[in-house]
C-alpha positions in Angstrom: 0.0 0.0 0.0 1.2 3.4 -0.8 1.2 5.8 2.1 0.0 9.4 1.6 2.7 12.2 1.7 0.4 14.8 3.1 0.7 15.8 6.8 -2.3 14.9 8.9 -4.8 17.6 10.1 -4.0 17.0 13.8 -0.3 17.8 13.2 -1.2 21.2 11.8 -3.5 21.8 14.8 -0.7 21.0 17.3 1.6 23.6 15.5 -1.0 26.3 15.9 -1.5 25.7 19.6 2.3 25.8 20.4 2.5 29.1 18.5 -0.1 30.6 20.5 1.5 29.5 23.9 4.8 31.0 22.9 3.0 34.4 22.5 1.5 34.0 25.8 4.8 33.2 27.5 6.6 36.4 26.5 6.9 38.8 29.7 5.5 42.4 29.6 5.9 45.4 31.7 8.4 45.6 34.6 9.1 41.9 34.4 10.2 42.3 30.8 12.5 45.2 31.9 14.1 43.1 34.5 14.8 40.4 32.1 16.5 42.7 29.6 18.8 44.4 32.3 21.6 41.8 31.8 22.2 43.1 28.3 24.4 46.0 29.8 27.8 44.0 29.8 28.5 44.8 26.1 28.9 48.4 26.9 31.4 47.6 29.8 33.2 45.2 27.5 33.7 48.1 25.0 35.2 50.3 27.6 37.6 47.5 28.7 38.8 46.9 25.2 39.5 50.6 24.8 41.4 50.7 28.0 43.5 47.6 26.8 44.3 49.3 23.6 45.6 52.4 25.5 47.8 50.0 27.6 49.0 48.3 24.6 49.9 51.6 23.0 51.8 52.6 26.1 53.7 49.3 26.2 54.7 49.6 22.5 56.0 53.3 23.3 57.9 51.8 26.2 59.4 49.0 24.1 60.5 51.6 21.4 62.2 53.6 24.2 63.9 50.4 25.5 65.0 49.4 22.0 66.6 52.9 21.7 68.3 52.5 25.0 69.6 49.0 24.0 70.9 50.4 20.7 72.7 53.1 22.5 74.3 50.7 25.1 75.3 48.3 22.2 77.0 51.2 20.5 78.8 52.1 23.7 79.8 48.4 24.3 81.2 48.2 20.7 83.2 51.4 21.2 84.6 49.9 24.5 85.4 46.6 22.8 87.3 48.5 20.0 89.3 50.3 22.7 90.0 47.0 24.4 91.1 45.4 21.2 93.6 48.2 20.6 95.1 48.1 24.2 94.2 45.6 26.8 93.3 42.8 24.4 96.8 43.3 22.7 98.6 43.2 26.0 96.6 40.0 27.0 97.3 38.4 23.7 101.1 39.3 24.2 101.2 37.7 27.6 99.4 34.6 26.6 101.7 34.0 23.6 104.9 34.6 25.6 107.6 31.9 24.8 108.4 29.5 27.7 111.8 27.7 27.5 111.5 23.8 27.1 113.8 21.0 27.6 113.5 17.5 26.1 115.6 14.3 26.3 115.1 11.5 24.0 117.2 8.9 22.3 117.6 5.4 20.7 119.4 2.1 21.2 119.6 -1.2 19.4 120.3 -4.9 20.1 121.6 -7.2 17.5 122.8 -10.6 16.6 125.5 -10.9 14.0 127.9 -13.4 12.5 130.7 -13.1 9.8 131.5 -16.2 7.7 135.3 -16.0 7.1 137.6 -18.6 5.6 139.7 -20.0 8.3 143.1 -18.5 8.7 142.2 -15.3 6.8 143.7 -12.1 8.3 140.2 -10.5 8.4 139.3 -12.8 11.2 141.4 -10.9 13.6 139.0 -8.0 13.8 135.6 -9.5 13.1 133.5 -11.9 15.2 133.3 -15.4 13.7 130.8 -16.7 16.1 127.2 -15.8 16.6 127.4 -12.7 18.7 124.8 -10.5 20.5 125.7 -6.8 20.0 124.6 -3.9 22.1 126.9 -0.9 21.2 124.7 1.9 20.2 123.0 3.9 22.8 122.4 7.6 21.9 120.8 10.3 24.0 119.7 13.7 22.7 119.2 16.7 24.9 117.3 19.5 23.3 116.7 22.9 25.0 114.7 25.6 23.4 115.9 28.8 25.1 113.8 31.2 22.9 111.7 31.0 19.8 114.8 31.2 17.6 117.6 29.9 19.8 118.2 26.3 20.9 120.9 23.9 22.2 121.2 20.2 20.9 123.5 17.6 22.2 123.9 14.0 21.1 126.0 11.7 23.2 126.8 8.1 22.3 127.4 5.6 25.1 129.5 2.5 24.1 131.3 -0.3 25.7 134.3 0.3 23.4 137.2 0.1 23.4 136.4 -3.2 25.4 136.8 -6.1 23.0 138.3 -4.2 20.1 141.5 -5.7 18.6 144.8 -3.9 18.0 145.4 -4.9 14.4 149.2 -4.4 14.9 149.7 -6.5 18.1 146.7 -8.6 17.4 145.7 -8.2 21.0 142.2 -7.7 22.3 141.8 -4.6 24.5 140.6 -5.1 28.1 139.2 -2.3 30.1 138.5 -4.2 33.3 139.2 -2.3 36.5 138.8 -3.3 40.1 137.0 -1.1 42.8 139.5 -0.9 45.7 136.6 -0.5 48.2 134.6 -3.7 47.5 136.9 -5.5 45.1 134.1 -5.6 42.4 135.4 -5.7 38.9 134.0 -3.4 36.2 134.5 -3.3 32.5 134.7 0.4 31.5 133.1 1.7 28.4 133.4 5.2 26.9 131.4 8.3 25.9 131.5 9.7 22.4 130.1 13.3 21.8 128.4 13.0 18.4 127.5 16.7 18.4 127.0 19.6 20.7 125.7 22.7 19.0 124.0 26.1 19.6 121.6 27.1 16.8 120.0 30.5 16.2 117.4 30.5 13.5 115.3 33.6 13.3 113.8 32.5 9.9 113.5 29.4 7.7 115.9 30.9 5.1 118.6 31.8 7.6 120.2 30.1 10.7 123.6 29.8 12.3 124.9 26.8 14.2 128.0 26.8 16.2 129.8 23.9 17.9 130.4 20.2 17.0 127.9 19.5 14.2 127.0 16.7 11.9 128.5 17.3 8.4 125.4 18.1 6.2 126.1 15.8 3.4 124.3 12.9 1.9 121.3 10.9 3.3 122.8 8.3 5.6 125.0 10.7 7.6 122.1 13.2 8.4 119.7 10.4 9.3 122.1 8.1 11.2 119.8 6.9 13.9 119.2 3.2 13.6 115.5 3.4 14.1 115.1 5.2 10.8 117.6 3.3 8.8 116.6 0.2 6.8 119.6 -2.1 7.3 121.7 -3.2 10.2 125.1 -2.3 8.7 126.3 1.1 7.6 127.5 1.5 4.0 131.1 2.1 3.3 130.5 5.7 2.4 130.3 6.0 6.2 133.2 3.7 7.0 135.7 5.1 4.7 134.9 8.7 5.9 136.0 10.2 2.6 133.9 13.2 3.7 134.3 14.1 7.3 131.3 12.9 9.3 131.5 15.7 11.9 133.1 19.1 12.2 133.9 21.6 14.8 133.2 25.3 13.7 130.3 27.3 12.3 127.6 26.4 9.9 125.2 28.9 8.1 122.2 27.2 6.7 118.6 27.7 5.6 115.7 26.7 3.4 113.7 28.5 0.8 110.1 27.5 -0.5 109.8 28.6 -4.2 106.5 26.7 -4.4 104.2 24.7 -2.1 105.8 21.4 -3.3 109.5 22.5 -3.9 112.0 23.6 -1.2 115.8 24.3 -1.6 118.3 23.7 1.2 121.7 25.3 1.6 124.6 25.2 4.2 128.0 26.8 4.4 130.5 25.3 6.8 133.8 26.7 8.3 135.5 24.5 10.6 138.9 23.2 12.0 138.9 20.5 9.3 140.5 17.1 10.1 143.3 16.7 12.5 144.5 14.5 15.5 142.3 16.6 17.8 140.0 18.7 15.5 137.1 18.5 18.1 138.9 20.9 20.5 141.7 22.8 18.6 143.2 23.5 15.2 146.9 22.9 14.5 147.1 25.4 11.5 145.5 28.6 10.5 143.7 27.1 7.5 140.2 26.5 8.1 138.2 24.0 6.2 135.2 25.2 4.1 132.2 23.4 2.7 129.1 24.1 0.7 125.9 22.1 0.5 123.0 22.6 -2.0 119.9 20.4 -2.2 116.6 20.5 -4.0 113.5 18.5 -2.9 110.2 18.2 -4.6 107.4 16.5 -2.5 103.9 15.6 -3.6 101.4 13.0 -2.5 103.0 9.5 -3.1 106.0 11.1 -4.8 109.4 12.5 -3.5 112.4 13.6 -5.6 115.5 15.1 -4.0 119.0 15.7 -5.4 121.8 17.3 -3.4 125.6 17.8 -3.2 128.3 18.8 -0.8 131.8 20.1 -1.5 134.5 20.2 1.1 138.2 21.6 1.0 140.5 21.6 4.0 144.0 20.8 5.4 144.9 18.3 8.1 148.2 19.1 10.1 149.9 17.3 12.9 152.8 18.6 15.0 155.1 17.5 17.8 157.0 19.7 20.2 160.2 19.2 22.2 162.3 21.3 24.5 165.0 23.1 22.6 166.6 25.0 25.5 166.0 25.3 29.3 167.3 28.8 30.0 165.3 30.4 28.6 162.7 27.6 28.0 162.3 27.3 24.2 160.3 24.8 22.3 161.1 23.2 19.1 157.9 22.3 17.0 158.1 19.9 14.0 155.3 19.4 11.5 155.0 15.6 11.1 152.0 15.5 8.7 150.1 17.8 6.4 147.8 17.1 3.5 145.0 18.9 1.7 141.8 17.2 0.6 139.2 18.2 -1.9 136.0 16.2 -1.5 132.7 16.2 -3.2 129.5 14.1 -2.8 126.1 13.7 -4.5 123.0 12.1 -3.2 119.7 11.2 -4.9 116.4 10.0 -3.6 113.3 9.0 -5.7 110.3 7.6 -3.9 107.0 6.8 -5.7 104.1 4.9 -4.2 106.3 3.2 -1.5 109.1 2.3 -3.9 112.3 4.2 -3.0 115.6 4.5 -4.8 118.4 5.9 -2.7 122.1 6.5 -4.0 125.1 8.4 -2.8 128.5 9.0 -4.3 131.7 10.5 -2.8 135.1 11.2 -4.3 138.2 12.7 -2.7 141.6 14.0 -3.8 144.4 14.1 -1.2 147.8 15.7 -1.7 150.5 15.7 0.9 152.9 18.5 1.8 154.5 16.6 4.7 154.2 12.9 4.3 153.8 10.4 7.0 154.1 6.6 7.3 151.6 4.9 5.1 148.4 3.6 6.7 146.0 1.1 5.2 142.5 2.5 4.5 139.8 2.1 7.1 142.0 -0.1 9.4 144.4 2.8 10.0 147.2 0.2 10.3 150.7 1.6 9.6 153.1 0.2 7.0 156.8 0.3 8.3 159.1 1.9 5.8 156.5 3.1 3.3 155.3 6.8 3.1 151.8 7.8 2.0 151.6 9.0 -1.5 149.0 11.3 -2.9 145.9 9.4 -3.8 142.3 9.5 -5.0 139.4 7.6 -3.6 135.7 7.1 -4.3 132.7 5.2 -3.0 129.2 4.7 -4.0 126.1 2.7 -3.1 122.6 2.3 -4.6 119.7 0.9 -2.4 116.1 0.1 -3.6 113.4 -0.6 -1.3 109.5 -1.3 -1.4 107.2 -0.5 1.5 104.7 -3.3 0.5 101.0 -2.1 0.3 99.8 -4.3 3.1 97.5 -1.8 4.9 94.5 -4.0 4.9 96.5 -6.8 6.4 98.9 -5.0 8.6 97.2 -1.6 9.4 99.7 1.0 10.3 102.6 -1.5 10.4 105.0 -1.6 7.6 107.1 -4.3 5.9 109.9 -3.2 3.7 112.3 -5.4 1.7 115.5 -3.8 0.6 118.6 -4.6 -1.7 121.8 -2.6 -1.7 124.8 -2.6 -4.0 128.2 -0.9 -3.2 131.5 -0.2 -4.7 134.4 1.1 -2.7 137.9 2.2 -3.9 139.1 4.3 -1.0 142.8 4.6 -2.2 143.7 4.3 -5.8 147.4 3.6 -5.0 146.6 0.4 -3.2 144.0 -1.9 -4.7 144.0 -4.5 -1.8 141.0 -2.7 -0.2 138.7 -2.3 -3.2 135.3 -3.7 -2.2 132.3 -5.0 -3.9 129.2 -5.5 -1.7 125.8 -7.0 -2.2 123.3 -6.9 0.6 119.6 -7.4 1.2 117.1 -7.8 3.9 113.7 -6.9 5.5 112.7 -4.1 7.9 109.4 -4.5 9.8 108.0 -1.6 11.8 105.3 -2.6 14.2 105.0 1.2 15.1 106.8 4.5 14.7 109.4 3.9 17.4 110.4 0.2 16.9 112.2 -1.4 13.9 112.9 -5.2 13.5 115.5 -5.9 10.9 117.2 -8.9 9.2 120.1 -8.4 7.0 122.5 -10.5 4.9 125.3 -9.9 2.4 128.4 -10.7 0.5 131.6 -8.7 0.5 134.4 -9.4 -2.0 137.9 -7.9 -2.2 137.9 -7.8 -6.0 141.5 -6.9 -6.6 143.3 -8.2 -3.4 146.1 -10.8 -3.1 146.0 -10.5 0.6 142.3 -11.2 1.0 141.4 -13.7 -1.8 138.2 -15.0 -0.2 134.9 -13.2 0.2 133.1 -12.6 3.4 129.5 -13.7 4.0 127.6 -11.9 6.8 124.2 -12.1 8.4 122.6 -10.0 11.1 119.4 -9.1 13.0 118.6 -6.0 15.0 115.9 -4.6 17.1 116.2 -0.7 17.3 114.1 1.3 19.6 113.5 5.1 19.8 112.3 6.6 23.1 
């Protein structure tokens, strides 16, 4: 069935009744006025809003005044700061950066195991250990005192057990330094102290410095970096053993470094010294000072280094003896027993690329005598009776190649470096018995920056000698520690 959409008549009637009742319910007269009285608050609310607006305007004005005051204060603070920057701050900075003298002591030592394989009966066995021998001879201490920003003192002292155990090559007797304490009868084997260098350096700028005292001769690579912890092998090359160039000098050295570019620097040094002599560490026996000049260029970039240097030296060596010529008055008679001049030059080359290093040095000398002495064999300094020393020329060279293996993933910061060295030495062209040919190789392992573990082996041949017809084989191991 479909329902109708029209509203029923009773619904319309109810609507009319409700409308009538609503009209009856509206109050009239005083009651109506009482009911309308609460409508007053809107007027009060308007007054409150107006008061609040006045207060806000007053606060805004006060804020503007405070901002003006703050700006004035900031300006005054900035002015005071500028004044402080120019006076008190400069004084405070000067006090805070004032140099304080410092003193440091550090050094290195090494312990080794070595053996020389020499044919039985050879004369070389007199001065070399034929048995496996532990060696502890190098103990160097450095003393560094920085007196001012440009002035410092550096001393390097070597403590050694020598001459204990060394052999007199003339008498073939082993030296014994044993002494007995008379108080408790204890027996002590004395060693010795060797002053490698003691020097005062004033260096106000990179390009200029002055060093005075006993200093290391600034030639080559091996001599300037002679500490065992930084050297690859256990044995020094013959350029050090022959001493064609003096290893140390007493005098004055002017030196410096220039930086033409960020990757290139140039080193120079001028040396004036006593030269060689029987006691050149403490005095000179003639008025002829030895002079030397070093020039070196170094180019360094990431994973690449190239350096080329040279040093030239000219000087005289003189020895004298004095005797009493008369007693009243006391007069001395001085006789010159030896005097010679030497002109020496050296070259050094270093190329390093991605851990592969080529290092080479060469030295050559010309010696001329004015007063000849008894001839002495090279290196051994053994005299030859009845024979006088002629003028001579000598040279020595070595080449070493090494490779720091790229094992960072396996070893981390530790390094393993195999090396190979080839040497030729002709220290005196008038006697070929001491011409040498040497081939050596080994490994250098560095667990950290202050420790080096080495193993070294080699072959030494006297290529032109009738006195030493057999070669020498040698092996060695070393632990070198810097502290």
